[in-house]
PyMOL CGO cylinders between C-alpha atoms (Angstrom):
from pymol import cmd
from pymol.cgo import CYLINDER

trace = [
    CYLINDER, 181.59, -123.48, -14.11, 178.13, -124.27, -15.46, 0.3, 1, 1, 1, 1, 1, 1,
    CYLINDER, 178.13, -124.27, -15.46, 178.35, -127.75, -13.91, 0.3, 1, 1, 1, 1, 1, 1,
    CYLINDER, 178.35, -127.75, -13.91, 178.86, -126.18, -10.49, 0.3, 1, 1, 1, 1, 1, 1,
    CYLINDER, 178.86, -126.18, -10.49, 175.77, -124.05, -10.93, 0.3, 1, 1, 1, 1, 1, 1,
    CYLINDER, 175.77, -124.05, -10.93, 173.70, -127.03, -12.07, 0.3, 1, 1, 1, 1, 1, 1,
    CYLINDER, 173.70, -127.03, -12.07, 174.76, -129.02, -9.01, 0.3, 1, 1, 1, 1, 1, 1,
    CYLINDER, 174.76, -129.02, -9.01, 174.01, -126.03, -6.83, 0.3, 1, 1, 1, 1, 1, 1,
    CYLINDER, 174.01, -126.03, -6.83, 170.48, -125.74, -8.27, 0.3, 1, 1, 1, 1, 1, 1,
    CYLINDER, 170.48, -125.74, -8.27, 169.86, -129.46, -7.85, 0.3, 1, 1, 1, 1, 1, 1,
    CYLINDER, 169.86, -129.46, -7.85, 171.08, -129.33, -4.26, 0.3, 1, 1, 1, 1, 1, 1,
    CYLINDER, 171.08, -129.33, -4.26, 168.77, -126.38, -3.55, 0.3, 1, 1, 1, 1, 1, 1,
    CYLINDER, 168.77, -126.38, -3.55, 165.80, -128.22, -5.06, 0.3, 1, 1, 1, 1, 1, 1,
    CYLINDER, 165.80, -128.22, -5.06, 166.55, -131.31, -2.98, 0.3, 1, 1, 1, 1, 1, 1,
    CYLINDER, 166.55, -131.31, -2.98, 166.91, -129.19, 0.18, 0.3, 1, 1, 1, 1, 1, 1,
    CYLINDER, 166.91, -129.19, 0.18, 163.61, -127.41, -0.54, 0.3, 1, 1, 1, 1, 1, 1,
    CYLINDER, 163.61, -127.41, -0.54, 161.78, -130.71, -1.09, 0.3, 1, 1, 1, 1, 1, 1,
    CYLINDER, 161.78, -130.71, -1.09, 163.17, -132.06, 2.20, 0.3, 1, 1, 1, 1, 1, 1,
    CYLINDER, 163.17, -132.06, 2.20, 162.08, -128.91, 4.09, 0.3, 1, 1, 1, 1, 1, 1,
    CYLINDER, 162.08, -128.91, 4.09, 158.57, -129.16, 2.61, 0.3, 1, 1, 1, 1, 1, 1,
    CYLINDER, 158.57, -129.16, 2.61, 158.35, -132.80, 3.71, 0.3, 1, 1, 1, 1, 1, 1,
    CYLINDER, 158.35, -132.80, 3.71, 159.46, -131.89, 7.22, 0.3, 1, 1, 1, 1, 1, 1,
    CYLINDER, 159.46, -131.89, 7.22, 156.91, -129.08, 7.42, 0.3, 1, 1, 1, 1, 1, 1,
    CYLINDER, 156.91, -129.08, 7.42, 154.16, -131.42, 6.26, 0.3, 1, 1, 1, 1, 1, 1,
    CYLINDER, 154.16, -131.42, 6.26, 155.12, -134.06, 8.84, 0.3, 1, 1, 1, 1, 1, 1,
    CYLINDER, 155.12, -134.06, 8.84, 155.10, -131.40, 11.59, 0.3, 1, 1, 1, 1, 1, 1,
    CYLINDER, 155.10, -131.40, 11.59, 151.69, -130.19, 10.47, 0.3, 1, 1, 1, 1, 1, 1,
    CYLINDER, 151.69, -130.19, 10.47, 150.30, -133.74, 10.52, 0.3, 1, 1, 1, 1, 1, 1,
    CYLINDER, 150.30, -133.74, 10.52, 151.81, -134.38, 13.95, 0.3, 1, 1, 1, 1, 1, 1,
    CYLINDER, 151.81, -134.38, 13.95, 150.34, -131.14, 15.31, 0.3, 1, 1, 1, 1, 1, 1,
    CYLINDER, 150.34, -131.14, 15.31, 146.88, -132.04, 13.96, 0.3, 1, 1, 1, 1, 1, 1,
    CYLINDER, 146.88, -132.04, 13.96, 147.12, -135.56, 15.37, 0.3, 1, 1, 1, 1, 1, 1,
    CYLINDER, 147.12, -135.56, 15.37, 148.13, -134.30, 18.80, 0.3, 1, 1, 1, 1, 1, 1,
    CYLINDER, 148.13, -134.30, 18.80, 145.40, -131.66, 18.81, 0.3, 1, 1, 1, 1, 1, 1,
    CYLINDER, 145.40, -131.66, 18.81, 142.68, -134.28, 18.37, 0.3, 1, 1, 1, 1, 1, 1,
    CYLINDER, 142.68, -134.28, 18.37, 139.08, -133.13, 18.39, 0.3, 1, 1, 1, 1, 1, 1,
    CYLINDER, 139.08, -133.13, 18.39, 139.68, -130.22, 20.73, 0.3, 1, 1, 1, 1, 1, 1,
    CYLINDER, 139.68, -130.22, 20.73, 142.03, -128.37, 18.42, 0.3, 1, 1, 1, 1, 1, 1,
    CYLINDER, 142.03, -128.37, 18.42, 144.06, -125.37, 19.43, 0.3, 1, 1, 1, 1, 1, 1,
    CYLINDER, 144.06, -125.37, 19.43, 142.35, -123.25, 22.04, 0.3, 1, 1, 1, 1, 1, 1,
    CYLINDER, 142.35, -123.25, 22.04, 143.60, -119.80, 22.84, 0.3, 1, 1, 1, 1, 1, 1,
    CYLINDER, 143.60, -119.80, 22.84, 144.58, -119.37, 26.48, 0.3, 1, 1, 1, 1, 1, 1,
    CYLINDER, 144.58, -119.37, 26.48, 141.93, -116.69, 26.99, 0.3, 1, 1, 1, 1, 1, 1,
    CYLINDER, 141.93, -116.69, 26.99, 139.04, -118.67, 25.44, 0.3, 1, 1, 1, 1, 1, 1,
    CYLINDER, 139.04, -118.67, 25.44, 137.79, -120.12, 28.76, 0.3, 1, 1, 1, 1, 1, 1,
    CYLINDER, 137.79, -120.12, 28.76, 137.80, -116.63, 30.28, 0.3, 1, 1, 1, 1, 1, 1,
    CYLINDER, 137.80, -116.63, 30.28, 135.75, -115.28, 27.37, 0.3, 1, 1, 1, 1, 1, 1,
    CYLINDER, 135.75, -115.28, 27.37, 133.27, -118.13, 27.74, 0.3, 1, 1, 1, 1, 1, 1,
    CYLINDER, 133.27, -118.13, 27.74, 132.87, -117.29, 31.44, 0.3, 1, 1, 1, 1, 1, 1,
    CYLINDER, 132.87, -117.29, 31.44, 132.38, -113.60, 30.70, 0.3, 1, 1, 1, 1, 1, 1,
    CYLINDER, 132.38, -113.60, 30.70, 129.83, -114.41, 28.02, 0.3, 1, 1, 1, 1, 1, 1,
    CYLINDER, 129.83, -114.41, 28.02, 127.87, -116.70, 30.33, 0.3, 1, 1, 1, 1, 1, 1,
    CYLINDER, 127.87, -116.70, 30.33, 127.81, -114.04, 33.05, 0.3, 1, 1, 1, 1, 1, 1,
    CYLINDER, 127.81, -114.04, 33.05, 126.61, -111.42, 30.56, 0.3, 1, 1, 1, 1, 1, 1,
    CYLINDER, 126.61, -111.42, 30.56, 123.79, -113.73, 29.47, 0.3, 1, 1, 1, 1, 1, 1,
    CYLINDER, 123.79, -113.73, 29.47, 122.76, -114.34, 33.08, 0.3, 1, 1, 1, 1, 1, 1,
    CYLINDER, 122.76, -114.34, 33.08, 122.94, -110.62, 33.85, 0.3, 1, 1, 1, 1, 1, 1,
    CYLINDER, 122.94, -110.62, 33.85, 120.84, -109.77, 30.77, 0.3, 1, 1, 1, 1, 1, 1,
    CYLINDER, 120.84, -109.77, 30.77, 118.23, -112.37, 31.74, 0.3, 1, 1, 1, 1, 1, 1,
    CYLINDER, 118.23, -112.37, 31.74, 118.07, -110.97, 35.27, 0.3, 1, 1, 1, 1, 1, 1,
    CYLINDER, 118.07, -110.97, 35.27, 117.63, -107.43, 33.92, 0.3, 1, 1, 1, 1, 1, 1,
    CYLINDER, 117.63, -107.43, 33.92, 114.87, -108.57, 31.57, 0.3, 1, 1, 1, 1, 1, 1,
    CYLINDER, 114.87, -108.57, 31.57, 113.08, -110.34, 34.40, 0.3, 1, 1, 1, 1, 1, 1,
    CYLINDER, 113.08, -110.34, 34.40, 113.45, -107.33, 36.66, 0.3, 1, 1, 1, 1, 1, 1,
    CYLINDER, 113.45, -107.33, 36.66, 112.33, -104.69, 34.19, 0.3, 1, 1, 1, 1, 1, 1,
    CYLINDER, 112.33, -104.69, 34.19, 109.99, -106.64, 31.90, 0.3, 1, 1, 1, 1, 1, 1,
    CYLINDER, 109.99, -106.64, 31.90, 106.85, -105.07, 33.37, 0.3, 1, 1, 1, 1, 1, 1,
    CYLINDER, 106.85, -105.07, 33.37, 108.37, -101.58, 33.12, 0.3, 1, 1, 1, 1, 1, 1,
    CYLINDER, 108.37, -101.58, 33.12, 109.21, -102.03, 29.44, 0.3, 1, 1, 1, 1, 1, 1,
    CYLINDER, 109.21, -102.03, 29.44, 105.70, -103.29, 28.64, 0.3, 1, 1, 1, 1, 1, 1,
    CYLINDER, 105.70, -103.29, 28.64, 104.12, -100.24, 30.29, 0.3, 1, 1, 1, 1, 1, 1,
    CYLINDER, 104.12, -100.24, 30.29, 106.49, -97.74, 28.71, 0.3, 1, 1, 1, 1, 1, 1,
    CYLINDER, 106.49, -97.74, 28.71, 105.20, -95.97, 25.62, 0.3, 1, 1, 1, 1, 1, 1,
    CYLINDER, 105.20, -95.97, 25.62, 107.89, -94.06, 23.75, 0.3, 1, 1, 1, 1, 1, 1,
    CYLINDER, 107.89, -94.06, 23.75, 107.32, -90.34, 23.51, 0.3, 1, 1, 1, 1, 1, 1,
    CYLINDER, 107.32, -90.34, 23.51, 107.60, -88.59, 20.18, 0.3, 1, 1, 1, 1, 1, 1,
    CYLINDER, 107.60, -88.59, 20.18, 110.88, -86.94, 21.20, 0.3, 1, 1, 1, 1, 1, 1,
    CYLINDER, 110.88, -86.94, 21.20, 112.47, -90.33, 21.91, 0.3, 1, 1, 1, 1, 1, 1,
    CYLINDER, 112.47, -90.33, 21.91, 111.56, -91.78, 18.53, 0.3, 1, 1, 1, 1, 1, 1,
    CYLINDER, 111.56, -91.78, 18.53, 112.52, -88.64, 16.64, 0.3, 1, 1, 1, 1, 1, 1,
    CYLINDER, 112.52, -88.64, 16.64, 116.07, -88.94, 17.98, 0.3, 1, 1, 1, 1, 1, 1,
    CYLINDER, 116.07, -88.94, 17.98, 116.38, -92.31, 16.30, 0.3, 1, 1, 1, 1, 1, 1,
    CYLINDER, 116.38, -92.31, 16.30, 115.58, -90.92, 12.86, 0.3, 1, 1, 1, 1, 1, 1,
    CYLINDER, 115.58, -90.92, 12.86, 118.36, -89.21, 10.91, 0.3, 1, 1, 1, 1, 1, 1,
    CYLINDER, 118.36, -89.21, 10.91, 118.17, -85.46, 10.72, 0.3, 1, 1, 1, 1, 1, 1,
    CYLINDER, 118.17, -85.46, 10.72, 118.10, -84.64, 7.01, 0.3, 1, 1, 1, 1, 1, 1,
    CYLINDER, 118.10, -84.64, 7.01, 118.31, -80.93, 6.34, 0.3, 1, 1, 1, 1, 1, 1,
]
cmd.load_cgo(trace, "trace")
């Protein structure tokens, strides 16, 4: 009976080693096929487009309101709201 168990353990170890080798080969193949680009999420190009539009929109807002922000002097009430109220 102990011989059966020993064979069983050896078979399991051999099977595990084979599975690890297969996983490593798959990982290498996936990295080789990915090349320099790598894995890109399907929504990444959309996020890049949204980011670029936000940058352009922010630049347009800065250009439009730059003179208004230079002339604006914050009132005491506006700055006091930024400070924590400690009582």
